N, C-alpha and C positions, 0 to 999 in steps of 0.2 A: 304605189309600185309602178303604176303606169308612167308617171313622170320620170322615174329613175331609168326605166328601160328606154324611153324616148331620148333622154339626155345622153345615154351611152350610144344609142344608135346614131344620133345626130353628130356625135363626135367622130363617127367613122365616114361621114359623107365627104368624098374626095372633091367633087366638083360642086362647090357651094353655089355657083351661079346657075346650076340646073334645077334647083328646087325652089319652091315658093313657101318659105316658112310661114307658119301661122301660130299665133299665141293661143294657148289654151289654159283655162282656169282649172286648177286642180279640184277634183270633186269634193274632197273632205278638208282641205286646208287652204289657207290664203296664200297660195303659191301659183305663180304663172310659169308655165314651161312652154317649150317650142316643139312643135311637130314639123316634120319635113314637108308636109303638104302633098306627098305622093300617095295616092289612094291605095295602091297595091301594098306598099310598105306598111302603111298604117293598118290595113286590113289584117295582114299577117301578124303584126305585133298584137293587135287587139284580140285576135283569135287565141293566141298563146296565153295572153293575160287572163282572158275569160276561162280558158282551160285550167289555169292555175287556181283561179278563184273557185271553180267547181271542185277541184281537188281539196282545197282548204275547207270548203263546206262539208265535204264527206269525211274529212279527217281533222276535226276541231282540236285545238290545243296541241298541234304537232308542228315540228319544224319542217320547213320546205325550202327548196332551192331552185332557182331559175338560173340557167347558164345561157348567156348570149355570146355566141362564138362567131368570129369573123374569119374567113378563110379565102384562099385563092384556089382555083381549080387548075390542076396540072394533068395533062394526059401522059400516062405512063407509056412506055414503048409497047408497040403491038406485039402480041405473041400469037401462037397458033389458035388460042382460044379467044382472040379479039383484043381490042385495046381496053385499057382500064383507066378510069378517071379517078384521080386522087384529090382529096381535100387536104390542103395544107393550112392548118389553123395557125394564124399569126397573132391572134389576140382572143382571150376569153375572159369574160366578166361573170363572176359568180355573185348572185344576189341571194343571201340567206335571210329567211324570214321565219319568225316564230309568232304566229297569229294566235292570240288568246281571246277567248270569249269573255266579255266583261261580266263581272259578278254584280249582282244587285245588292246594294247597301243602302243605309239611310242617307249617307253622304254621296250618293251616286252621282248627282249632277256636279258637285264640287270636285269630286275625284275625277270624273270624266273630263271636265274642262281642263283640269291640271294635266291629265294624261294627254289630252289633245294638244295642248301647248308644247309639252315635252316632245311629242311625236313630230309636230311641225318643225320645231327647232332642229331635231335630229335629221329630218328629211332635208332641210335647207343645207345643213352641213354636208350630208352625203352628196347632194347635187354639186356643191362647190368643190368637194374632193374629186368628183368625177371630172369636172371641167378642168381643174388644175392638173390632174394626172394626164388627161388626154392632151392637153396643150404642152406639157413638159416632155412627153415621150412619143415621138413620131418617127424615130429612126428605124423602127421595125416594120413600118407600114409599107407594103409593096407598091410599086408604081402601077398606075392604072394604064392599061393598054388601050381601052376604049373610052373616048371622051364623052360618049353618050350615056355611060353608066352613072347613075346617081349615087348608089351605095355599093360597097363591096358585098359580095355574097355573104350571107349570114344565116345562122340557124338559132332557134330558141328552144332549149330543152326544159321541160317541166317534169315534176313527179308524175308517175302514172297511177 
């Protein structure tokens, strides 16, 4: 899941010259993915993923969803009660997962390696779909006002 979230996040980086990408080996599959190299962004993403993993451990064999939302901040007109900041979401990615606990069988190792290969293949396809989709559709992305910003503002929602 980590590589999927980072792939989506990396597709939103507006100023590619401001980050120092680093290749990372996927923990459970023979897949290499790229992180942006910004410590604060990576910390925020890793905390949310760890939060989701904690939820999965407490709720085994249930479906869960992570939502990665990109937005721009707009100041609404001031009123008597002060000014209000509004988040205008311009892109949202929903990652649906159904994590199952493996069953123990006589053919556990054979079944497990078969399942591992199928998951790795599915994960590769998902990563390619993200890249294709992100490269094809850019007309909805707002222009960046500040050239110092690496990534658009974003939030990651996980089950509670």
